[in-house]
N, C-alpha and C positions, 0 to 999 in steps of 0.2 A: 324791045328796048325800054329801059326802065323811067318810069316815071318820077322824077327830081322830085316834084311836091308829096306825093304818093310814102319814097322813099323816105325822107327827112321828117314824114308821122307814124315812118314805122319805126326808123330808131329814136324818134324822141318816145315813143311808147317804152320799150326797149328801157330805155334809160331811167324813165317814171317808173318803172317795176322796180330795176335793180333799188333804187331813191324809195321805196313804200319795203322793200324787204331789209332796206337798212334800217330804218325809223323802227321799225320791227326788231331786228333784231341787238339793237341798243340796250336799251332794259333788259331784255333774258340775256345777256352777255355769251350771245352766241350765233355766230355769222355761219354756219353752215345752215341757217334759212335761204341762204345764196342756191345749195342743192337741189332743187325740190325748182327754184326757179327759170335755172340753164334751159332746159328744153322750153319750159312757158314763154321766153324771153320769142323763141323763134314762130312757138302757134300766132303767140303776140303778133308777131311785126308779121304775119301773112296775112290773119285776119285783119290786120287794119289796113295793109297793101291795097290785099282784094276789095277792097269796101265799095269804093267807086269806080271799079274797072268791070264790064261784065264777065259775066261767067265763060268760058271755056274749057275743053275736057279735061287738057293738062292740068288746069289751074285746080280743076274740082282735084283731081286726081293728089295732082299734090298738095291739097289744101285735106286729103281724106289720111295719106300716110304721116305729114305730117304731127293732125290735128291725135293719130292713134300713136305716133311717137313719144309727142312729148305728153299728152298723159299720164303713158303710162309708164314713165319712168316719173316725172312729176310724182304720181301717186305712190312707185315702190318706197322713192327717197324718202316721204315724206312720214310715212307709213314707218321705215327702216332707223330714222329721226328721230322718230316722236319720242319724247320723252328723255332721250340719251342727252349724253353732258355733248358739248363742243367737240368736234370733232378734231383728232390728234394734230390733220395738218393744222389749221386753224390757232390751233392752240399755237403750235414753235411760231407760226402767222405773230400771234399775236404779242410773242414770251419777248422775242425779238425786236416788239416796235412800241412796246411799253416807255414811259408812261404815256397816254392820247391814243389808244389802239383805236378806240371807241368811235373819234373823228376819223382818224387815218383810216380807216376800213373802207371811209366811203367812197374812198379811192384806188387803196390799195385792192381791195376784195369786191364790192360792189362796182363800183366805173370801171373795174379794170376787167371785169366780166361779162361788164353791159356792151364795151369797145367792142370787143371780141367776138361777141353776140352779133352787132351791126354788123362785122367784116363778112363774120361768118353767112350771114343770111344774104347774102347777093346772089346765091344761082336759086336759092327759093326763092328771093322777087322774080329772078330776070324768068326760072319757066311760070310763074304767079302771070307776069303780064303776056305770055306766049299765046298767038293762037292759032298757030303753026299747029296743023293733022296731026296725032300721035302716028308713030310709029316705029319703026324693030329696035329702036337704042331709047326709050320711053318701055320698051317692054322688057327690055336688057337690065331697066335700071330700077324698075318694079321687080326685077325679080331678084336683084341684086339687093336691093332696100328689106325686101322679104327675107331670101336668106338672113343678113344683119341683125333684123326683125327679132327673128326669132332665134337665133344663136345667143343673143344679147338678152332674148327675154326667160329663156332656161337655164343661160348662167347665173340670172340671178336668182332665181327658185331656187336655185341646185345650194345657190351659195346662201339663202334663208331657211335651208332647210340646214344645212348641217350648223350655221348658228345657231337653231331650235335647238341644237344635241347641245350645245354646251362646252366644245371641247375648245376651250380659249386657248390651249398651244399647239393643237395639231394643224395639220394641213389636211385643207381636201384636193385631194389624188385621185376623184372619180369622177364619170359621166364626163361631160368637155373639159372639166378642166382636169381632168385626164393624159389631154391632150395637148394643151397650152396653159398656162401662167394666170391668162388673161381675156379668156373667152369673151366679157363683155365687153370688155376696152374691144376684141377683134369686129365683136357684132357693131359696133360703136360707127368702128370706121366703115367697116362695108356699108351703112345706111348712110354715110356720108360719101360717098362714093356712087351709089346709088341716087341722092338725090344729086350729083353732079351730071349724070347722065340724063336725067331727065333735063336741066338747065341744057348742055347740049343738045341736046333732040331740037333746042328753040334757039340754038345758036349762039347759046350761052359758053363754045367752047373755052372763051377767055377765064372763069369764074373756078378753072382746076387749081386755082389755089387755095380754091376753102378747103375740099378734103386732101390736097398736102396739106395745109398750116394743119388742122384736125389731126390726122393720124402724126405729126411729128408733137403735136399739143398734146397726143394720148399715149407716144412712146417714151419721151423724154423729157415734157413737163411736166404737167398734174397727174401725170397717171402712173404707167409703169414703174421708172426711174423714183418715183412719190413715193408712191406706195411701198413698193419692193426695197426700201433703206428704213422704214419703219417696222415692215416684216420681220423683215431677218435678228431684230432687235430683240424682237417679242414672242415668236415661235426656233426655239433650237433646229426642228428639222427641216425649215426650210429652202436650209442650204443643199439638203439634201435633193428634196423637191428641183431645185433649180437647176441641178447638174440632170436631172432624168427628164427634163420637162421643157416645153420651149419656149419661150417667153412669151412671143403674141402669135404666130401662122399657126393654125396646128398642124401637129407632129407626132407621127409612134413615139413613143417616150422611148429614150435612148434606156440602157442596157449603162449601169454601174457597179465597179466592184461592192462585192460585199462587206 
C-alpha cells in the first residue's frame, strides 16, 4: 500500500526539480534541459519515497535498477545535448507559443513532464513499499528490464557513433537499427513493462496503466510519430528506410523494389 505522505513528498520533489530546470532554461533560451531531468525525476521520487521506509529486497532491487537506468540515460542525454542548440521539437513548440514562451514553458514543458512523471512513478513507489518476498514474477520483470536496458544502451551507442561520422543526410540502417527504426524507444518500453512486473509481484496489478501509457507516449506522442515527422523532412533516404524497416518491434527488414 502506498504511503500517502511519502507519495506526496516524492511528487513534490519531482515538481521542485522541474521548477529548478525551468529556472536554468530561461536565461539559456533552451528548454532541452528537461531531457536529462526526465529519468532523474523517477530516481528522485524513489529515493524520497524510500527515505522513511525500512529496506526490503524488492525495494533495494528496484532502487538499483532505477538508479542504473536514470543515471545512464541522464548522462547520455546531457552529453548528447551539451553545446548543441535547443532541440528541434522544442523550437517548434517555442515558435507556436511566442511571445511569452519563457514563462509558458513552465507548464507546457516542465510542468507537463513533471505531472506525467508523477503518474508514471506510481508502480515504482508501489514496488518500493512492498515487503513481500521476491518470486518468479520479480525475476521475469528483472529479465525484461535487463533486455530493455541493453537494447536501449546499445542503440544509443550505435547512434552516437553514427552521428560522429558526420553523415547529416544519411540513415542509420545497421546494428539494431536494421531491425527497428526506433530500438531505443523499444528498449525504453521493455524497461517500463519490467518495472510493472515488479509492482505486480507486490500486488500492484492496477499500475498496468503506467507501461501502457508510456508505450503510447513513445509510439504516438513524444516518440516515434513526432520524431519521424521531422526526420522525413531532413533525410531523403528515410522513406526507403521506412518501407523496409519495422517502426517499433524488431523484425527482419522487408524486401523492397530496387
